N, CA, C and O atoms as a MOPAC input file, in Angstrom:
PM7 MOZYME 1SCF
protein

 N     64.28100 1    98.09800 1   119.33900 1
 C     64.68000 1    99.21000 1   118.28700 1
 C     64.87300 1   100.50500 1   118.58400 1
 O     63.93700 1   101.11600 1   119.09800 1
 N     65.48400 1   100.83400 1   118.45500 1
 C     66.02000 1   102.41100 1   118.92700 1
 C     66.28300 1   102.97600 1   117.93000 1
 O     66.95400 1   102.14500 1   117.31700 1
 N     66.18600 1   104.15100 1   117.11800 1
 C     66.21400 1   105.52100 1   116.23800 1
 C     67.18400 1   106.22100 1   116.89200 1
 O     67.55900 1   106.37600 1   118.05400 1
 N     67.65200 1   106.81800 1   115.15300 1
 C     68.40500 1   107.69700 1   116.12200 1
 C     68.73700 1   109.50100 1   115.57900 1
 O     68.99300 1   109.89300 1   114.44100 1
 N     68.64700 1   110.08800 1   116.50400 1
 C     67.85500 1   111.35500 1   115.22900 1
 C     68.77400 1   112.17100 1   115.19200 1
 O     68.26900 1   112.51000 1   116.26300 1
 N     69.31000 1   112.59400 1   115.10000 1
 C     70.19700 1   114.31900 1   114.46100 1
 C     69.42500 1   115.33500 1   114.19600 1
 O     68.33100 1   115.27700 1   113.63600 1
 N     70.32500 1   116.89700 1   114.84500 1
 C     69.79300 1   118.18300 1   114.08900 1
 C     70.87400 1   118.13000 1   113.27800 1
 O     72.06100 1   118.42700 1   113.40900 1
 N     70.26400 1   117.72600 1   112.48800 1
 C     70.68600 1   118.81400 1   111.61200 1
 C     71.02000 1   119.95800 1   111.24200 1
 O     69.89000 1   120.30200 1   110.89400 1
 N     71.95800 1   121.28700 1   110.91800 1
 C     72.41400 1   122.86100 1   110.75400 1
 C     71.66800 1   122.58200 1   108.83200 1
 O     72.04900 1   121.57300 1   108.23900 1
 N     71.45200 1   122.79500 1   108.67600 1
 C     72.31900 1   122.88800 1   107.20900 1
 C     72.69800 1   124.40100 1   106.08600 1
 O     71.99800 1   124.20800 1   105.09200 1
 N     72.99500 1   124.90100 1   106.01300 1
 C     74.06500 1   126.48200 1   106.18200 1
 C     73.26100 1   127.29600 1   105.22300 1
 O     72.33300 1   126.61300 1   104.79000 1
 N     73.28000 1   128.73600 1   104.63900 1
 C     72.62600 1   129.29400 1   104.10300 1
 C     74.15600 1   129.59300 1   103.00500 1
 O     75.35900 1   129.43500 1   103.21700 1
 N     73.48000 1   130.01400 1   101.98000 1
 C     74.93200 1   131.04100 1   100.53800 1
 C     75.57400 1   131.48800 1   100.96500 1
 O     76.71900 1   131.44200 1   100.51500 1
 N     75.12200 1   132.63000 1   102.75600 1
 C     75.57100 1   133.04300 1   102.33400 1
 C     76.87800 1   133.38200 1   103.90700 1
 O     77.30600 1   134.37000 1   104.50400 1
 N     77.11500 1   131.36700 1   103.99700 1
 C     76.95600 1   131.28000 1   105.95000 1
 C     78.68100 1   131.80100 1   104.90900 1
 O     78.81900 1   132.04900 1   103.71200 1
 N     79.55400 1   131.78600 1   105.88900 1
 C     81.59500 1   131.39200 1   105.92700 1
 C     81.20900 1   130.38500 1   105.43000 1
 O     80.07300 1   129.91500 1   105.38000 1
 N     82.81300 1   129.76800 1   104.77700 1
 C     82.69100 1   128.86500 1   104.61600 1
 C     83.58900 1   127.86800 1   105.83400 1
 O     83.44900 1   126.64600 1   105.78500 1
 N     84.36600 1   128.40700 1   106.74500 1
 C     84.36800 1   127.54200 1   107.85600 1
 C     83.89200 1   126.87100 1   108.95800 1
 O     84.46700 1   126.40400 1   109.94000 1
 N     82.02100 1   126.92600 1   108.41100 1
 C     81.55500 1   126.32500 1   109.18300 1
 C     81.05900 1   125.18600 1   108.35000 1
 O     80.41400 1   124.47200 1   109.11800 1
 N     81.04900 1   124.69100 1   107.19100 1
 C     81.47400 1   123.98700 1   106.67300 1
 C     82.50500 1   122.76700 1   106.61900 1
 O     83.67700 1   122.91400 1   106.27300 1
 N     81.80800 1   121.25100 1   107.09000 1
 C     82.72300 1   119.93300 1   107.49900 1
 C     83.89300 1   120.00400 1   106.80400 1
 O     83.90500 1   119.24900 1   105.83200 1
 N     84.66600 1   120.51000 1   106.93000 1
 C     86.13700 1   119.82900 1   107.33400 1
 C     86.94200 1   121.44800 1   106.89300 1
 O     88.13700 1   121.74000 1   106.84200 1
 N     86.15300 1   121.97100 1   106.72300 1
 C     87.04000 1   123.73300 1   106.63200 1
 C     87.21000 1   124.59000 1   107.82000 1
 O     86.62600 1   124.93200 1   108.84900 1
 N     87.84900 1   124.69100 1   107.43400 1
 C     88.46000 1   125.48600 1   109.76400 1
 C     89.31800 1   126.64900 1   109.18100 1
 O     89.45400 1   127.00000 1   108.00900 1
 N     89.70000 1   127.00300 1   109.99300 1
 C     90.22100 1   128.52500 1   109.99800 1
 C     91.09000 1   128.63500 1   109.68400 1
 O     91.40300 1   129.73500 1   109.22800 1
 N     92.21100 1   127.38100 1   109.73200 1
 C     93.34800 1   127.99700 1   108.14200 1
 C     93.09300 1   127.32700 1   107.17300 1
 O     94.23000 1   127.31800 1   106.70100 1
 N     92.29200 1   126.52900 1   106.22200 1
 C     91.78700 1   125.81700 1   105.66000 1
 C     90.59700 1   127.28800 1   104.89700 1
 O     90.60800 1   127.64300 1   103.71800 1
 N     90.14400 1   127.58100 1   105.46400 1
 C     89.45600 1   129.04600 1   105.23700 1
 C     90.06900 1   130.38100 1   104.80600 1
 O     89.34100 1   131.31700 1   104.47300 1
 N     91.09900 1   130.45300 1   104.80900 1
 C     92.12500 1   131.40200 1   105.32800 1
 C     92.79500 1   131.48800 1   104.09800 1
 O     92.87000 1   132.44700 1   103.33000 1
 N     93.49400 1   129.83900 1   103.96900 1
 C     94.31500 1   129.62000 1   102.40500 1
 C     92.91200 1   130.21000 1   100.66900 1
 O     93.04300 1   130.78800 1    99.59000 1
 N     91.87500 1   129.62300 1   101.39100 1
 C     90.47500 1   129.50400 1    99.77500 1
 C     90.20400 1   130.74500 1    99.87200 1
 O     90.42500 1   131.22100 1    98.75900 1
 N     89.76400 1   131.73500 1   100.73700 1
 C     90.26400 1   133.33700 1   100.81700 1
 C     91.24500 1   133.51300 1    99.91000 1
 O     91.25800 1   133.15400 1    98.73200 1
 N     92.04700 1   134.07200 1   100.51400 1
 C     93.32300 1   134.01600 1    99.76700 1
 C     94.09900 1   133.66600 1    98.69900 1
 O     95.09600 1   134.20800 1    98.22200 1
 N     93.44900 1   132.59900 1    98.36600 1
 C     94.92700 1   132.07100 1    96.79600 1
 C     92.91700 1   132.09300 1    95.72900 1
 O     93.08800 1   132.50400 1    94.58100 1
 N     91.55300 1   131.77800 1    95.99500 1
 C     90.35100 1   131.87400 1    95.11800 1
 C     89.53100 1   132.99600 1    95.51300 1
 O     88.56100 1   133.25800 1    94.80100 1
 N     89.87100 1   134.01400 1    96.99500 1
 C     88.54900 1   134.95000 1    96.80600 1
 C     87.04400 1   133.82400 1    97.44600 1
 O     85.82100 1   133.96000 1    97.44500 1
 N     87.66000 1   133.14000 1    97.75100 1
 C     86.51600 1   132.60300 1    98.34100 1
 C     85.93900 1   132.88000 1    99.79700 1
 O     86.75400 1   132.72100 1   100.70600 1
 N     84.75800 1   133.24100 1   100.12500 1
 C     84.69500 1   133.21500 1   100.89700 1
 C     83.26000 1   133.11800 1   101.53600 1
 O     82.98000 1   133.26300 1   102.72600 1
 N     82.75000 1   132.95200 1   100.90500 1
 C     80.93700 1   132.42400 1   101.64700 1
 C     81.01700 1   130.55300 1   100.64200 1
 O     81.74200 1   129.86500 1    99.92300 1
 N     80.12400 1   130.57200 1   101.10100 1
 C     79.31600 1   129.02500 1   101.77000 1
 C     78.97500 1   129.57500 1    99.34900 1
 O     79.76100 1   129.21000 1    98.47500 1
 N     78.24300 1   130.05100 1    99.19900 1
 C     77.56300 1   130.67400 1    97.48200 1
 C     79.26000 1   130.71600 1    96.69800 1
 O     79.67400 1   130.22800 1    95.64600 1
 N     79.88400 1   131.48300 1    97.70700 1
 C     81.20900 1   131.52600 1    96.03500 1
 C     81.53000 1   129.58200 1    95.76400 1
 O     81.46800 1   128.84600 1    94.77900 1
 N     81.88600 1   129.37700 1    97.27800 1
 C     82.23800 1   127.94800 1    96.78300 1
 C     81.51700 1   126.96300 1    95.58600 1
 O     82.10800 1   126.11400 1    94.91800 1
 N     80.01900 1   127.33300 1    95.50500 1
 C     79.15200 1   126.61400 1    95.10400 1
 C     79.39600 1   127.14400 1    93.32600 1
 O     79.27900 1   126.28900 1    92.44800 1
 N     79.60400 1   128.04600 1    93.10100 1
 C     80.11700 1   128.99800 1    91.87300 1
 C     81.55200 1   129.06700 1    91.22000 1
 O     82.02800 1   129.70300 1    90.27900 1
 N     82.00900 1   128.19300 1    92.06900 1
 C     83.57000 1   127.96800 1    91.80500 1
 C     83.85900 1   127.24600 1    90.86600 1
 O     83.32500 1   126.13800 1    90.90100 1
 N     84.42600 1   127.42600 1    90.13800 1
 C     84.69000 1   125.83900 1    88.51000 1
 C     86.36500 1   126.37800 1    88.19800 1
 O     86.87300 1   127.41000 1    87.75900 1
 N     86.81400 1   125.19300 1    88.63900 1
 C     87.94900 1   125.97600 1    88.31200 1
 C     88.88100 1   125.55000 1    86.69600 1
 O     88.30100 1   124.82200 1    85.89100 1
 N     89.81400 1   125.89500 1    86.48300 1
 C     89.66500 1   125.67600 1    84.97600 1
 C     91.06200 1   125.03400 1    83.96300 1
 O     91.71400 1   124.87600 1    82.93100 1
 N     90.80300 1   124.90000 1    85.14000 1
 C     91.93600 1   123.31500 1    84.98600 1
 C     91.91100 1   121.82900 1    86.29000 1
 O     91.69200 1   122.02500 1    87.48500 1
 N     92.14400 1   120.63600 1    85.77300 1
 C     92.31200 1   120.23200 1    86.89400 1
 C     93.99300 1   119.86300 1    86.93200 1
 O     94.78800 1   120.21100 1    86.05900 1
 N     94.36800 1   118.98000 1    88.30100 1
 C     96.08900 1   119.17300 1    88.49400 1
 C     95.70400 1   117.16700 1    89.36800 1
 O     95.34900 1   117.10400 1    90.54500 1
 N     95.80700 1   116.39000 1    88.85700 1
 C     96.25800 1   115.01100 1    89.28800 1
 C     98.13800 1   115.57000 1    89.92200 1
 O     99.22600 1   115.83000 1    89.40700 1
 N     97.36700 1   115.48600 1    91.66600 1
 C     98.36000 1   115.63500 1    92.74000 1
 C     98.52700 1   114.45200 1    92.77600 1
 O     99.70300 1   114.31200 1    92.44200 1
 N     97.78000 1   112.73500 1    93.11800 1
 C     98.73900 1   111.61400 1    93.30600 1
 C     99.65300 1   110.78400 1    92.24900 1
 O    100.46600 1   109.86100 1    92.29800 1
 N     99.00400 1   111.71500 1    91.16300 1
 C    100.76200 1   111.38100 1    90.05000 1
 C    101.88400 1   112.24900 1    90.28200 1
 O    102.11200 1   113.43800 1    90.05400 1
 N    102.58500 1   111.19400 1    90.85900 1
 C    104.35000 1   111.89000 1    91.00600 1
 C    105.21500 1   111.64700 1    89.59400 1
 O    105.40700 1   110.52300 1    89.13000 1
 N    105.75800 1   113.01600 1    88.92300 1
 C    106.64500 1   112.49800 1    87.49600 1
 C    107.60200 1   112.73100 1    88.13300 1
 O    107.86800 1   113.31200 1    89.18500 1
 N    108.66100 1   111.63300 1    86.53900 1
 C    109.83600 1   111.88200 1    87.12600 1
 C    111.00300 1   112.90900 1    85.69700 1
 O    111.00200 1   112.66400 1    84.49100 1
 N    111.52900 1   113.59500 1    86.15000 1
 C    112.09600 1   114.38400 1    84.98000 1
 C    112.38200 1   114.11100 1    84.53900 1
 O    113.16400 1   114.99500 1    84.19000 1
 N    112.68400 1   112.74300 1    83.50900 1
 C    112.88600 1   112.00200 1    82.19100 1
 C    111.61900 1   112.06700 1    81.27400 1
 O    111.89500 1   111.67600 1    80.14000 1
 N    109.97700 1   112.54200 1    81.46200 1
 C    109.44900 1   111.80000 1    81.40300 1
 C    109.07300 1   113.97900 1    81.46200 1
 O    108.30200 1   114.03900 1    80.50400 1
 N    109.12300 1   114.58900 1    81.67400 1
 C    108.19600 1   115.73600 1    81.60900 1
 C    108.52400 1   116.35600 1    80.23300 1
 O    109.64200 1   116.14900 1    79.76200 1
 N    107.50000 1   117.20800 1    79.46200 1
 C    107.74300 1   117.60400 1    78.20600 1
 C    108.26200 1   119.62700 1    78.02100 1
 O    108.10300 1   120.44600 1    78.92600 1
 N    108.58900 1   119.80000 1    77.25300 1
 C    108.67400 1   120.94700 1    77.26400 1
 C    106.85900 1   122.30200 1    76.74400 1
 O    106.89500 1   123.50700 1    76.49400 1
 N    105.82700 1   121.51900 1    76.77700 1
 C    105.21400 1   122.33700 1    76.52700 1
 C    104.45900 1   122.77300 1    77.49400 1
 O    103.35400 1   123.28400 1    77.30800 1
 N    105.35000 1   122.49400 1    79.33300 1
 C    104.99800 1   123.49000 1    79.68300 1
 C    103.99400 1   122.78100 1    81.10800 1
 O    104.40000 1   123.23300 1    82.17900 1
 N    103.09500 1   122.02900 1    81.22000 1
 C    102.11000 1   121.38800 1    82.38000 1
 C    102.72500 1   121.59800 1    82.95000 1
 O    103.89800 1   121.91400 1    82.75000 1
 N    102.15100 1   121.49900 1    83.88600 1
 C    102.07200 1   121.22500 1    85.28800 1
 C    102.04200 1   120.08800 1    85.50700 1
 O    101.34700 1   119.33300 1    84.82700 1
 N    103.01100 1   119.54700 1    86.81700 1
 C    103.41200 1   118.32800 1    87.31600 1
 C    103.99700 1   118.24500 1    88.14200 1
 O    105.03300 1   118.90100 1    88.03300 1
 N    103.87000 1   117.59600 1    89.26800 1
 C    104.21200 1   117.22900 1    90.67700 1
 C    105.52700 1   116.85400 1    90.32900 1
 O    105.54200 1   116.36600 1    89.19900 1
 N    106.69200 1   116.89600 1    90.89100 1
 C    108.21500 1   115.75000 1    90.71500 1
 C    108.04500 1   115.12300 1    92.20100 1
 O    107.05300 1   115.37500 1    92.88400 1
 N    109.15300 1   114.24100 1    92.66300 1
 C    110.16300 1   114.47600 1    94.02200 1
 C    111.52000 1   114.38500 1    93.69300 1
 O    112.02400 1   113.76200 1    92.75800 1
 N    112.06200 1   115.06700 1    94.55100 1
 C    114.32500 1   115.92800 1    93.62100 1
 C    114.39800 1   115.38300 1    95.15700 1
 O    113.57100 1   114.90100 1    95.93000 1
 N    115.67000 1   115.66500 1    95.22000 1
 C    116.63100 1   115.48900 1    96.45600 1
 C    117.67200 1   117.47200 1    95.65700 1
 O    118.36000 1   117.97800 1    94.77000 1
 N    117.16500 1   117.61400 1    96.54400 1
 C    117.83800 1   119.25900 1    96.64000 1
 C    119.34900 1   119.41400 1    96.59600 1
 O    119.79800 1   120.06300 1    97.54100 1
 N    120.26800 1   118.95000 1    95.68300 1
 C    121.84300 1   119.05300 1    96.07100 1
 C    122.12200 1   120.49600 1    96.57700 1
 O    122.88800 1   120.60100 1    97.53500 1
 N    121.31800 1   122.17100 1    95.76900 1
 C    121.97900 1   123.20500 1    96.16200 1
 C    120.86600 1   124.35700 1    96.51200 1
 O    119.67600 1   124.22900 1    96.22300 1
 N    121.40900 1   125.47600 1    97.16400 1
 C    119.75700 1   126.48700 1    96.70600 1
 C    121.01700 1   127.06400 1    96.45500 1
 O    121.99400 1   126.31500 1    96.46200 1
 N    121.21700 1   128.69400 1    96.15800 1
 C    121.65100 1   129.65400 1    95.43300 1
 C    120.61200 1   131.34200 1    95.20600 1
 O    119.56900 1   131.68600 1    94.65100 1
 N    121.79000 1   132.02000 1    96.09100 1
 C    120.10200 1   133.39700 1    95.13600 1
 C    121.15900 1   133.95300 1    94.36100 1
 O    122.34600 1   133.63800 1    94.27900 1
 N    120.72400 1   134.53300 1    94.00200 1
 C    121.11100 1   135.41400 1    91.95100 1
 C    120.33900 1   136.83000 1    91.96300 1
 O    119.14000 1   137.00000 1    91.74100 1
 N    121.45200 1   137.95100 1    92.32200 1
 C    120.43800 1   138.98900 1    91.83700 1
 C    120.81600 1   139.57000 1    92.90600 1
 O    121.35500 1   139.18200 1    93.94300 1
 N    120.13800 1   141.45100 1    92.16000 1
 C    120.45800 1   141.99500 1    93.88100 1
 C    118.76200 1   141.95200 1    94.44600 1
 O    117.73300 1   141.34900 1    94.14000 1
 N    119.29500 1   143.22900 1    95.69000 1
 C    118.56200 1   142.74400 1    96.53300 1
 C    117.19100 1   143.10700 1    97.01700 1
 O    116.57900 1   142.96100 1    98.07500 1
 N    116.79600 1   143.93700 1    95.17900 1
 C    115.17100 1   144.05300 1    95.21800 1
 C    114.71600 1   142.96200 1    93.87200 1
 O    113.53100 1   143.15800 1    93.60300 1
 N    115.36200 1   141.84700 1    92.94500 1
 C    115.52400 1   141.11600 1    92.59500 1
 C    115.91000 1   140.14100 1    92.38800 1
 O    116.07200 1   139.90600 1    91.19000 1
 N    116.30300 1   138.94700 1    93.44800 1
 C    116.22600 1   137.63100 1    93.97900 1
 C    115.84400 1   136.69900 1    93.05100 1
 O    114.72500 1   136.65600 1    92.53900 1
 N    117.05500 1   135.70300 1    92.74900 1
 C    115.93600 1   134.60600 1    91.58500 1
 C    116.61200 1   134.07700 1    92.57000 1
 O    117.69000 1   134.50600 1    92.98000 1
 N    115.74100 1   132.68200 1    93.19300 1
 C    117.13700 1   131.42400 1    93.72900 1
 C    116.28200 1   130.27600 1    92.65800 1
 O    115.24600 1   130.14500 1    92.00600 1
 N    117.64200 1   129.54300 1    93.05100 1
 C    118.38000 1   128.38200 1    92.02000 1
 C    117.72500 1   127.19400 1    92.59600 1
 O    116.65700 1   127.02800 1    93.18400 1
 N    118.56000 1   126.52200 1    92.29400 1
 C    117.81300 1   124.96700 1    93.15400 1
 C    118.34300 1   124.32600 1    92.12500 1
 O    117.81500 1   124.45600 1    91.02100 1
 N    119.83800 1   123.26500 1    92.34100 1
 C    119.73700 1   121.74200 1    91.58700 1
 C    119.68300 1   121.04900 1    92.17300 1
 O    120.63200 1   120.57300 1    92.79500 1
 N    118.59700 1   120.71600 1    92.21900 1
 C    117.54900 1   119.07900 1    92.37700 1
 C    117.47900 1   118.33900 1    91.29700 1
 O    117.69700 1   118.68800 1    90.13700 1
 N    117.07500 1   116.99100 1    91.82400 1
 C    117.41400 1   115.36400 1    91.21500 1
 C    116.60400 1   114.66400 1    91.49100 1
 O    116.12600 1   114.64000 1    92.62500 1
 N    116.13900 1   113.73400 1    90.32700 1
 C    115.43200 1   112.78000 1    90.87600 1
 C    116.27100 1   111.31200 1    90.99100 1
 O    117.42500 1   111.31400 1    90.56300 1
 N    115.69600 1   110.00000 1    91.58400 1
 C    115.91000 1   108.78400 1    91.45200 1
 C    116.99200 1   107.89800 1    90.07800 1
 O    117.79000 1   106.96400 1    89.99400 1
 N    116.03900 1   109.43700 1    88.78300 1
 C    116.36400 1   108.38600 1    88.22900 1
 C    117.25000 1   108.67200 1    86.22100 1
 O    117.24100 1   108.35200 1    85.03300 1
 N    118.10000 1   109.85600 1    87.75700 1
 C    119.51400 1   111.16900 1    87.36000 1
 C    118.90800 1   112.20600 1    86.58100 1
 O    119.54000 1   112.65600 1    85.62600 1
 N    118.57100 1   112.33700 1    86.66300 1
 C    117.34900 1   113.90100 1    85.16500 1
 C    117.25100 1   114.98000 1    86.39100 1
 O    116.69100 1   116.06200 1    86.21700 1

């Protein structure tokens, strides 16, 4: 019979999030920039105000006009820029497999 002993390290609330398992420097930078999460405590106290199911890919024909978030898989036909150099708008012409 053998016993497995692993040294456990515990993080404190004021530990930087880079030290969490699965969070490296790149993910930590993203969390800092997008959600202002810098410490373990910040992550524990963060409550998102919406849930977006990123596993469901929608089709254009199924989109409503209510402005909900949706993920689409599209084929881009063309991309053009419109406007002045300071106020550019990117126009994308795209379609999905349903022809939408």
